[in-house]
PDB file as gemmi writes it, atoms N, CA and C in Angstrom:
CRYST1    1.000    1.000    1.000  90.00  90.00  90.00 P 1                      
ATOM      1  N   MET A   1     121.504 186.886  57.860  1.00  0.00           N  
ATOM      2  CA  MET A   1     121.495 185.985  58.983  1.00  0.00           C  
ATOM      3  C   MET A   1     120.737 186.645  60.131  1.00  0.00           C  
ATOM      4  N   PRO A   2     119.734 185.977  60.690  1.00  0.00           N  
ATOM      5  CA  PRO A   2     119.010 186.557  61.817  1.00  0.00           C  
ATOM      6  C   PRO A   2     119.935 186.752  63.008  1.00  0.00           C  
ATOM      7  N   PHE A   3     119.819 187.890  63.660  1.00  0.00           N  
ATOM      8  CA  PHE A   3     120.730 188.213  64.749  1.00  0.00           C  
ATOM      9  C   PHE A   3     119.982 188.939  65.842  1.00  0.00           C  
ATOM     10  N   ILE A   4     120.231 188.537  67.083  1.00  0.00           N  
ATOM     11  CA  ILE A   4     119.670 189.217  68.243  1.00  0.00           C  
ATOM     12  C   ILE A   4     120.820 189.951  68.906  1.00  0.00           C  
ATOM     13  N   ASP A   5     120.835 191.275  68.828  1.00  0.00           N  
ATOM     14  CA  ASP A   5     121.925 192.070  69.374  1.00  0.00           C  
ATOM     15  C   ASP A   5     121.654 192.365  70.839  1.00  0.00           C  
ATOM     16  N   THR A   6     122.612 192.025  71.680  1.00  0.00           N  
ATOM     17  CA  THR A   6     122.463 192.302  73.103  1.00  0.00           C  
ATOM     18  C   THR A   6     123.440 193.368  73.574  1.00  0.00           C  
ATOM     19  N   GLY A   7     124.138 194.006  72.645  1.00  0.00           N  
ATOM     20  CA  GLY A   7     124.993 195.118  73.025  1.00  0.00           C  
ATOM     21  C   GLY A   7     126.463 194.866  72.753  1.00  0.00           C  
ATOM     22  N   GLU A   8     127.243 195.933  72.939  1.00  0.00           N  
ATOM     23  CA  GLU A   8     128.673 195.856  72.713  1.00  0.00           C  
ATOM     24  C   GLU A   8     129.363 195.284  73.940  1.00  0.00           C  
ATOM     25  N   LEU A   9     130.389 194.484  73.698  1.00  0.00           N  
ATOM     26  CA  LEU A   9     131.154 193.923  74.798  1.00  0.00           C  
ATOM     27  C   LEU A   9     132.396 194.761  75.061  1.00  0.00           C  
ATOM     28  N   PHE A  10     133.242 194.961  74.036  1.00  0.00           N  
ATOM     29  CA  PHE A  10     134.437 195.788  74.159  1.00  0.00           C  
ATOM     30  C   PHE A  10     134.970 196.085  72.764  1.00  0.00           C  
ATOM     31  N   GLU A  11     135.991 196.906  72.707  1.00  0.00           N  
ATOM     32  CA  GLU A  11     136.621 197.230  71.427  1.00  0.00           C  
ATOM     33  C   GLU A  11     138.042 196.680  71.447  1.00  0.00           C  
ATOM     34  N   PHE A  12     138.441 196.014  70.367  1.00  0.00           N  
ATOM     35  CA  PHE A  12     139.730 195.333  70.286  1.00  0.00           C  
ATOM     36  C   PHE A  12     140.433 195.764  69.010  1.00  0.00           C  
ATOM     37  N   PHE A  13     141.465 196.602  69.130  1.00  0.00           N  
ATOM     38  CA  PHE A  13     142.222 197.135  67.994  1.00  0.00           C  
ATOM     39  C   PHE A  13     141.304 197.770  66.953  1.00  0.00           C  
ATOM     40  N   GLY A  14     140.362 198.551  67.401  1.00  0.00           N  
ATOM     41  CA  GLY A  14     139.464 199.252  66.489  1.00  0.00           C  
ATOM     42  C   GLY A  14     138.277 198.430  66.020  1.00  0.00           C  
ATOM     43  N   THR A  15     138.186 197.168  66.432  1.00  0.00           N  
ATOM     44  CA  THR A  15     137.083 196.298  66.058  1.00  0.00           C  
ATOM     45  C   THR A  15     136.135 196.169  67.232  1.00  0.00           C  
ATOM     46  N   THR A  16     134.871 196.485  67.028  1.00  0.00           N  
ATOM     47  CA  THR A  16     133.877 196.397  68.086  1.00  0.00           C  
ATOM     48  C   THR A  16     133.392 194.956  68.205  1.00  0.00           C  
ATOM     49  N   ILE A  17     133.488 194.408  69.399  1.00  0.00           N  
ATOM     50  CA  ILE A  17     133.043 193.047  69.653  1.00  0.00           C  
ATOM     51  C   ILE A  17     131.678 193.120  70.336  1.00  0.00           C  
ATOM     52  N   HIS A  18     130.701 192.437  69.766  1.00  0.00           N  
ATOM     53  CA  HIS A  18     129.338 192.425  70.279  1.00  0.00           C  
ATOM     54  C   HIS A  18     129.052 191.088  70.941  1.00  0.00           C  
ATOM     55  N   ILE A  19     128.094 191.086  71.850  1.00  0.00           N  
ATOM     56  CA  ILE A  19     127.524 189.837  72.331  1.00  0.00           C  
ATOM     57  C   ILE A  19     126.209 189.689  71.586  1.00  0.00           C  
ATOM     58  N   GLY A  20     126.010 188.565  70.993  1.00  0.00           N  
ATOM     59  CA  GLY A  20     124.771 188.347  70.272  1.00  0.00           C  
ATOM     60  C   GLY A  20     124.638 186.901  69.872  1.00  0.00           C  
ATOM     61  N   VAL A  21     123.493 186.567  69.369  1.00  0.00           N  
ATOM     62  CA  VAL A  21     123.220 185.203  68.968  1.00  0.00           C  
ATOM     63  C   VAL A  21     122.670 185.248  67.554  1.00  0.00           C  
ATOM     64  N   ASN A  22     123.273 184.489  66.652  1.00  0.00           N  
ATOM     65  CA  ASN A  22     122.664 184.340  65.342  1.00  0.00           C  
ATOM     66  C   ASN A  22     122.353 182.872  65.112  1.00  0.00           C  
ATOM     67  N   ALA A  23     121.725 182.575  64.008  1.00  0.00           N  
ATOM     68  CA  ALA A  23     121.237 181.217  63.765  1.00  0.00           C  
ATOM     69  C   ALA A  23     122.369 180.205  63.709  1.00  0.00           C  
ATOM     70  N   THR A  24     123.520 180.589  63.180  1.00  0.00           N  
ATOM     71  CA  THR A  24     124.642 179.664  63.078  1.00  0.00           C  
ATOM     72  C   THR A  24     125.116 179.234  64.459  1.00  0.00           C  
ATOM     73  N   SER A  25     125.223 180.174  65.378  1.00  0.00           N  
ATOM     74  CA  SER A  25     125.697 179.810  66.710  1.00  0.00           C  
ATOM     75  C   SER A  25     124.679 178.922  67.430  1.00  0.00           C  
ATOM     76  N   LEU A  26     123.399 179.143  67.201  1.00  0.00           N  
ATOM     77  CA  LEU A  26     122.397 178.280  67.827  1.00  0.00           C  
ATOM     78  C   LEU A  26     122.481 176.860  67.294  1.00  0.00           C  
ATOM     79  N   LEU A  27     122.700 176.717  65.988  1.00  0.00           N  
ATOM     80  CA  LEU A  27     122.850 175.378  65.415  1.00  0.00           C  
ATOM     81  C   LEU A  27     124.109 174.692  65.938  1.00  0.00           C  
ATOM     82  N   MET A  28     125.206 175.445  66.057  1.00  0.00           N  
ATOM     83  CA  MET A  28     126.436 174.853  66.582  1.00  0.00           C  
ATOM     84  C   MET A  28     126.284 174.472  68.051  1.00  0.00           C  
ATOM     85  N   LEU A  29     125.537 175.251  68.819  1.00  0.00           N  
ATOM     86  CA  LEU A  29     125.273 174.879  70.210  1.00  0.00           C  
ATOM     87  C   LEU A  29     124.442 173.596  70.288  1.00  0.00           C  
ATOM     88  N   LEU A  30     123.496 173.448  69.383  1.00  0.00           N  
ATOM     89  CA  LEU A  30     122.692 172.230  69.351  1.00  0.00           C  
ATOM     90  C   LEU A  30     123.568 171.019  69.033  1.00  0.00           C  
ATOM     91  N   VAL A  31     124.466 171.146  68.070  1.00  0.00           N  
ATOM     92  CA  VAL A  31     125.395 170.062  67.734  1.00  0.00           C  
ATOM     93  C   VAL A  31     126.304 169.757  68.922  1.00  0.00           C  
ATOM     94  N   THR A  32     126.734 170.792  69.644  1.00  0.00           N  
ATOM     95  CA  THR A  32     127.580 170.593  70.820  1.00  0.00           C  
ATOM     96  C   THR A  32     126.852 169.797  71.892  1.00  0.00           C  
ATOM     97  N   ILE A  33     125.592 170.112  72.116  1.00  0.00           N  
ATOM     98  CA  ILE A  33     124.805 169.391  73.121  1.00  0.00           C  
ATOM     99  C   ILE A  33     124.622 167.928  72.718  1.00  0.00           C  
ATOM    100  N   ILE A  34     124.319 167.686  71.446  1.00  0.00           N  
ATOM    101  CA  ILE A  34     124.138 166.319  70.974  1.00  0.00           C  
ATOM    102  C   ILE A  34     125.459 165.542  71.040  1.00  0.00           C  
ATOM    103  N   ALA A  35     126.571 166.189  70.689  1.00  0.00           N  
ATOM    104  CA  ALA A  35     127.874 165.531  70.780  1.00  0.00           C  
ATOM    105  C   ALA A  35     128.247 165.253  72.235  1.00  0.00           C  
ATOM    106  N   GLY A  36     127.857 166.141  73.146  1.00  0.00           N  
ATOM    107  CA  GLY A  36     128.091 165.900  74.564  1.00  0.00           C  
ATOM    108  C   GLY A  36     127.323 164.694  75.069  1.00  0.00           C  
ATOM    109  N   TRP A  37     126.107 164.549  74.592  1.00  0.00           N  
ATOM    110  CA  TRP A  37     125.304 163.377  74.938  1.00  0.00           C  
ATOM    111  C   TRP A  37     125.970 162.113  74.380  1.00  0.00           C  
ATOM    112  N   GLY A  38     126.471 162.197  73.151  1.00  0.00           N  
ATOM    113  CA  GLY A  38     127.199 161.073  72.561  1.00  0.00           C  
ATOM    114  C   GLY A  38     128.463 160.745  73.329  1.00  0.00           C  
ATOM    115  N   PHE A  39     129.123 161.774  73.861  1.00  0.00           N  
ATOM    116  CA  PHE A  39     130.330 161.558  74.671  1.00  0.00           C  
ATOM    117  C   PHE A  39     130.005 160.771  75.936  1.00  0.00           C  
ATOM    118  N   VAL A  40     128.923 161.135  76.586  1.00  0.00           N  
ATOM    119  CA  VAL A  40     128.512 160.423  77.802  1.00  0.00           C  
ATOM    120  C   VAL A  40     128.167 158.971  77.479  1.00  0.00           C  
ATOM    121  N   LEU A  41     127.447 158.744  76.393  1.00  0.00           N  
ATOM    122  CA  LEU A  41     127.101 157.374  76.008  1.00  0.00           C  
ATOM    123  C   LEU A  41     128.345 156.571  75.636  1.00  0.00           C  
ATOM    124  N   ALA A  42     129.302 157.214  74.975  1.00  0.00           N  
ATOM    125  CA  ALA A  42     130.543 156.528  74.615  1.00  0.00           C  
ATOM    126  C   ALA A  42     131.343 156.156  75.863  1.00  0.00           C  
ATOM    127  N   LEU A  43     131.333 157.021  76.873  1.00  0.00           N  
ATOM    128  CA  LEU A  43     132.008 156.697  78.123  1.00  0.00           C  
ATOM    129  C   LEU A  43     131.351 155.502  78.812  1.00  0.00           C  
ATOM    130  N   ARG A  44     130.025 155.457  78.786  1.00  0.00           N  
ATOM    131  CA  ARG A  44     129.317 154.333  79.400  1.00  0.00           C  
ATOM    132  C   ARG A  44     129.645 153.017  78.710  1.00  0.00           C  
ATOM    133  N   ASN A  45     129.754 153.062  77.368  1.00  0.00           N  
ATOM    134  CA  ASN A  45     130.026 151.848  76.595  1.00  0.00           C  
ATOM    135  C   ASN A  45     131.513 151.539  76.487  1.00  0.00           C  
ATOM    136  N   LYS A  46     132.354 152.439  76.978  1.00  0.00           N  
ATOM    137  CA  LYS A  46     133.813 152.291  76.930  1.00  0.00           C  
ATOM    138  C   LYS A  46     134.313 152.103  75.502  1.00  0.00           C  
ATOM    139  N   ASN A  47     133.772 152.915  74.599  1.00  0.00           N  
ATOM    140  CA  ASN A  47     134.151 152.885  73.189  1.00  0.00           C  
ATOM    141  C   ASN A  47     135.165 154.006  72.949  1.00  0.00           C  
ATOM    142  N   ILE A  48     136.432 153.630  72.809  1.00  0.00           N  
ATOM    143  CA  ILE A  48     137.523 154.598  72.744  1.00  0.00           C  
ATOM    144  C   ILE A  48     137.409 155.493  71.507  1.00  0.00           C  
ATOM    145  N   LEU A  49     137.133 154.927  70.351  1.00  0.00           N  
ATOM    146  CA  LEU A  49     137.039 155.724  69.126  1.00  0.00           C  
ATOM    147  C   LEU A  49     135.884 156.729  69.196  1.00  0.00           C  
ATOM    148  N   ALA A  50     134.760 156.297  69.736  1.00  0.00           N  
ATOM    149  CA  ALA A  50     133.617 157.203  69.895  1.00  0.00           C  
ATOM    150  C   ALA A  50     133.922 158.302  70.905  1.00  0.00           C  
ATOM    151  N   ILE A  51     134.676 157.975  71.947  1.00  0.00           N  
ATOM    152  CA  ILE A  51     135.068 158.983  72.931  1.00  0.00           C  
ATOM    153  C   ILE A  51     135.923 160.056  72.269  1.00  0.00           C  
ATOM    154  N   LEU A  52     136.884 159.629  71.442  1.00  0.00           N  
ATOM    155  CA  LEU A  52     137.767 160.585  70.766  1.00  0.00           C  
ATOM    156  C   LEU A  52     137.003 161.490  69.805  1.00  0.00           C  
ATOM    157  N   PHE A  53     136.143 160.901  68.976  1.00  0.00           N  
ATOM    158  CA  PHE A  53     135.410 161.704  67.997  1.00  0.00           C  
ATOM    159  C   PHE A  53     134.383 162.625  68.652  1.00  0.00           C  
ATOM    160  N   SER A  54     133.706 162.138  69.678  1.00  0.00           N  
ATOM    161  CA  SER A  54     132.709 162.996  70.325  1.00  0.00           C  
ATOM    162  C   SER A  54     133.381 164.112  71.121  1.00  0.00           C  
ATOM    163  N   ALA A  55     134.523 163.822  71.739  1.00  0.00           N  
ATOM    164  CA  ALA A  55     135.244 164.882  72.449  1.00  0.00           C  
ATOM    165  C   ALA A  55     135.745 165.939  71.471  1.00  0.00           C  
ATOM    166  N   ALA A  56     136.254 165.498  70.323  1.00  0.00           N  
ATOM    167  CA  ALA A  56     136.699 166.454  69.303  1.00  0.00           C  
ATOM    168  C   ALA A  56     135.525 167.291  68.793  1.00  0.00           C  
ATOM    169  N   SER A  57     134.368 166.671  68.634  1.00  0.00           N  
ATOM    170  CA  SER A  57     133.183 167.404  68.174  1.00  0.00           C  
ATOM    171  C   SER A  57     132.720 168.425  69.202  1.00  0.00           C  
ATOM    172  N   VAL A  58     132.703 168.027  70.458  1.00  0.00           N  
ATOM    173  CA  VAL A  58     132.286 168.953  71.520  1.00  0.00           C  
ATOM    174  C   VAL A  58     133.225 170.144  71.577  1.00  0.00           C  
ATOM    175  N   LEU A  59     134.527 169.884  71.548  1.00  0.00           N  
ATOM    176  CA  LEU A  59     135.493 170.977  71.627  1.00  0.00           C  
ATOM    177  C   LEU A  59     135.422 171.898  70.410  1.00  0.00           C  
ATOM    178  N   THR A  60     135.339 171.310  69.217  1.00  0.00           N  
ATOM    179  CA  THR A  60     135.326 172.111  67.995  1.00  0.00           C  
ATOM    180  C   THR A  60     134.052 172.937  67.870  1.00  0.00           C  
ATOM    181  N   PHE A  61     132.911 172.278  67.944  1.00  0.00           N  
ATOM    182  CA  PHE A  61     131.649 172.995  67.769  1.00  0.00           C  
ATOM    183  C   PHE A  61     131.376 173.934  68.941  1.00  0.00           C  
ATOM    184  N   GLY A  62     131.768 173.542  70.141  1.00  0.00           N  
ATOM    185  CA  GLY A  62     131.587 174.418  71.294  1.00  0.00           C  
ATOM    186  C   GLY A  62     132.413 175.680  71.179  1.00  0.00           C  
ATOM    187  N   PHE A  63     133.669 175.531  70.741  1.00  0.00           N  
ATOM    188  CA  PHE A  63     134.525 176.698  70.562  1.00  0.00           C  
ATOM    189  C   PHE A  63     133.944 177.654  69.525  1.00  0.00           C  
ATOM    190  N   PHE A  64     133.561 177.121  68.370  1.00  0.00           N  
ATOM    191  CA  PHE A  64     133.052 177.995  67.316  1.00  0.00           C  
ATOM    192  C   PHE A  64     131.691 178.587  67.662  1.00  0.00           C  
ATOM    193  N   ALA A  65     130.887 177.873  68.422  1.00  0.00           N  
ATOM    194  CA  ALA A  65     129.610 178.445  68.868  1.00  0.00           C  
ATOM    195  C   ALA A  65     129.850 179.637  69.786  1.00  0.00           C  
ATOM    196  N   LEU A  66     130.747 179.472  70.751  1.00  0.00           N  
ATOM    197  CA  LEU A  66     131.043 180.587  71.660  1.00  0.00           C  
ATOM    198  C   LEU A  66     131.747 181.730  70.941  1.00  0.00           C  
ATOM    199  N   ALA A  67     132.650 181.400  70.030  1.00  0.00           N  
ATOM    200  CA  ALA A  67     133.334 182.449  69.271  1.00  0.00           C  
ATOM    201  C   ALA A  67     132.344 183.229  68.416  1.00  0.00           C  
ATOM    202  N   THR A  68     131.361 182.544  67.842  1.00  0.00           N  
ATOM    203  CA  THR A  68     130.347 183.224  67.036  1.00  0.00           C  
ATOM    204  C   THR A  68     129.474 184.116  67.901  1.00  0.00           C  
ATOM    205  N   ILE A  69     129.124 183.649  69.081  1.00  0.00           N  
ATOM    206  CA  ILE A  69     128.296 184.455  69.975  1.00  0.00           C  
ATOM    207  C   ILE A  69     129.046 185.712  70.411  1.00  0.00           C  
ATOM    208  N   PHE A  70     130.322 185.561  70.784  1.00  0.00           N  
ATOM    209  CA  PHE A  70     131.067 186.701  71.312  1.00  0.00           C  
ATOM    210  C   PHE A  70     131.548 187.678  70.253  1.00  0.00           C  
ATOM    211  N   THR A  71     131.619 187.255  69.004  1.00  0.00           N  
ATOM    212  CA  THR A  71     132.072 188.188  67.967  1.00  0.00           C  
ATOM    213  C   THR A  71     130.961 188.570  67.006  1.00  0.00           C  
ATOM    214  N   PHE A  72     129.732 188.168  67.290  1.00  0.00           N  
ATOM    215  CA  PHE A  72     128.569 188.572  66.502  1.00  0.00           C  
ATOM    216  C   PHE A  72     128.628 187.997  65.105  1.00  0.00           C  
ATOM    217  N   GLY A  73     129.401 186.926  64.947  1.00  0.00           N  
ATOM    218  CA  GLY A  73     129.470 186.258  63.658  1.00  0.00           C  
ATOM    219  C   GLY A  73     130.510 186.849  62.747  1.00  0.00           C  
ATOM    220  N   TYR A  74     130.673 188.133  62.787  1.00  0.00           N  
ATOM    221  CA  TYR A  74     131.678 188.814  61.987  1.00  0.00           C  
ATOM    222  C   TYR A  74     131.959 190.140  62.674  1.00  0.00           C  
ATOM    223  N   PRO A  75     133.177 190.641  62.594  1.00  0.00           N  
ATOM    224  CA  PRO A  75     133.495 191.924  63.262  1.00  0.00           C  
ATOM    225  C   PRO A  75     132.855 193.109  62.567  1.00  0.00           C  
ATOM    226  N   ASP A  76     132.580 194.138  63.343  1.00  0.00           N  
ATOM    227  CA  ASP A  76     131.992 195.377  62.844  1.00  0.00           C  
ATOM    228  C   ASP A  76     133.131 196.344  62.552  1.00  0.00           C  
ATOM    229  N   PHE A  77     133.487 196.524  61.275  1.00  0.00           N  
ATOM    230  CA  PHE A  77     134.653 197.308  60.893  1.00  0.00           C  
ATOM    231  C   PHE A  77     134.358 198.773  60.558  1.00  0.00           C  
ATOM    232  N   HIS A  78     133.159 199.264  60.776  1.00  0.00           N  
ATOM    233  CA  HIS A  78     132.879 200.651  60.407  1.00  0.00           C  
ATOM    234  C   HIS A  78     132.595 201.538  61.571  1.00  0.00           C  
TER     235      HIS A  78                                                      
END                                                                             
């Protein structure tokens, strides 16, 4: 997986946490942005089901995108 390392953030119970960006987090950020746009359009149209699904998508993909960025995709155990 392509990864741009920007350095160590901190160490947590012996696991080094890095700040970095890999391809998966960039794709999840793109999905988050598109879902956010869908959320705004759903609010304009007052479509309750679309509001629920787009909000769930923004929260889910946004969380995992940020979690992937802050943990470098996987912890460094060595």
